[in-house]
C-alpha positions in Angstrom: 29.0 22.8 -5.9 26.1 20.8 -4.4 22.9 22.4 -3.2 19.7 20.7 -2.0 16.1 21.9 -2.3 13.2 20.8 -0.1 9.5 21.3 0.2 9.2 20.6 4.0 7.4 17.4 3.3 7.5 14.9 6.2 8.5 12.2 3.7 11.7 14.1 2.9 12.7 13.9 6.6 11.5 10.3 7.2 13.2 8.9 4.1 16.2 11.2 4.1 15.9 12.7 0.6 15.7 16.1 -1.1 13.1 17.2 -3.6 16.0 18.3 -5.8 19.7 18.3 -5.7 21.8 20.7 -7.9 25.4 19.7 -8.7 27.2 22.4 -10.7 24.9 23.1 -13.7 22.7 20.0 -13.3 19.5 19.7 -11.3 18.2 16.2 -10.3 14.5 16.2 -9.2 13.1 13.3 -7.2 10.1 11.4 -8.4 7.1 13.5 -7.7 3.4 12.5 -7.3 0.2 14.5 -7.7 -0.1 15.2 -4.0 -1.7 18.4 -2.8 -2.8 19.8 0.5 -6.0 17.6 0.6 -4.4 14.4 -0.8 -3.9 13.2 -4.4 -5.0 15.7 -7.1 -6.9 14.1 -9.9 -8.3 10.7 -10.5 -6.9 10.0 -14.0 -3.5 9.9 -15.7 -3.8 13.1 -17.6 -4.9 15.2 -14.7 -2.3 13.8 -12.3 0.5 14.3 -14.9 -0.6 17.9 -15.5 -0.6 18.6 -11.7 2.8 17.0 -11.3 4.3 19.0 -14.1 3.0 22.2 -12.5 4.6 21.2 -9.2 7.9 20.4 -11.1 7.8 23.8 -12.8 7.9 25.4 -9.4 10.8 23.2 -8.3 12.7 24.1 -11.4 12.0 27.9 -10.9 13.1 27.7 -7.3 16.4 26.4 -8.4 16.8 28.9 -11.2 15.9 26.5 -14.0 12.9 26.1 -16.3 11.3 23.5 -18.5 13.6 24.4 -21.4 16.6 23.2 -19.3 15.1 19.7 -18.9 17.2 17.0 -20.6 15.6 13.8 -19.2 12.1 12.9 -18.0 10.9 9.6 -16.5 7.2 8.9 -16.2 6.3 6.0 -13.8 2.8 4.7 -14.5 0.8 2.2 -12.6 -1.1 1.2 -15.8 1.0 1.3 -18.9 -2.1 1.1 -21.1 -2.8 4.8 -20.0 0.6 6.0 -21.5 -1.2 8.1 -24.1 -3.1 10.1 -21.4 0.1 10.8 -19.5 2.0 11.3 -22.7 -0.5 13.9 -23.9 0.0 16.0 -20.8 3.7 15.6 -21.0 3.7 16.6 -24.6 1.8 19.8 -23.8 4.8 20.9 -21.7 7.7 19.3 -23.5 6.6 19.1 -27.2 9.1 21.6 -28.4 11.8 20.9 -25.8 12.0 17.2 -26.4 14.0 15.8 -23.5 14.8 12.1 -23.4 11.8 10.1 -22.0 11.3 6.8 -20.2 7.9 5.4 -19.7 8.1 2.9 -16.8 5.4 0.5 -15.7 5.4 0.1 -12.0 3.5 -1.7 -9.3 1.0 0.5 -7.3 2.5 3.3 -5.2 2.1 3.5 -1.4 -1.1 5.4 -1.9 -3.3 3.5 -4.4 -4.8 6.8 -5.6 -1.4 7.8 -7.0 -1.2 6.8 -10.7 1.8 8.7 -11.9 5.2 9.9 -10.6 7.6 12.0 -12.7 11.3 12.4 -12.2 13.4 15.1 -14.1 17.0 16.0 -14.8 17.7 19.6 -16.0 21.0 21.0 -17.2 22.0 24.6 -17.8 24.4 24.7 -20.7 27.1 27.3 -21.2 26.1 29.4 -24.2 
């Protein structure tokens, strides 16, 4: 079973991708930035990470998942020296869940105001 989830973003159409793709019991969520209706939300790594995680919570919920189902998280940071700020926000959500984590230092994104992107994989186990 394969199901796609979109947000209606022009980028999804232009680049030919989905916000998330569910295959059987696993949900793969595309890298997500701190974008909002009026542009990028937040000017620091902590605020952008928190905003992204709020957006990702909605994506998970739309697909019938929640943060407790997340098994892998990847944080893409334009300044690796700010890993603690992004990590603090990440830990506030995932501290007890403890998915795998990659911290990846990247070149600037298309919009230089974007400091962080987050990509998640969630899996519903059979219990």
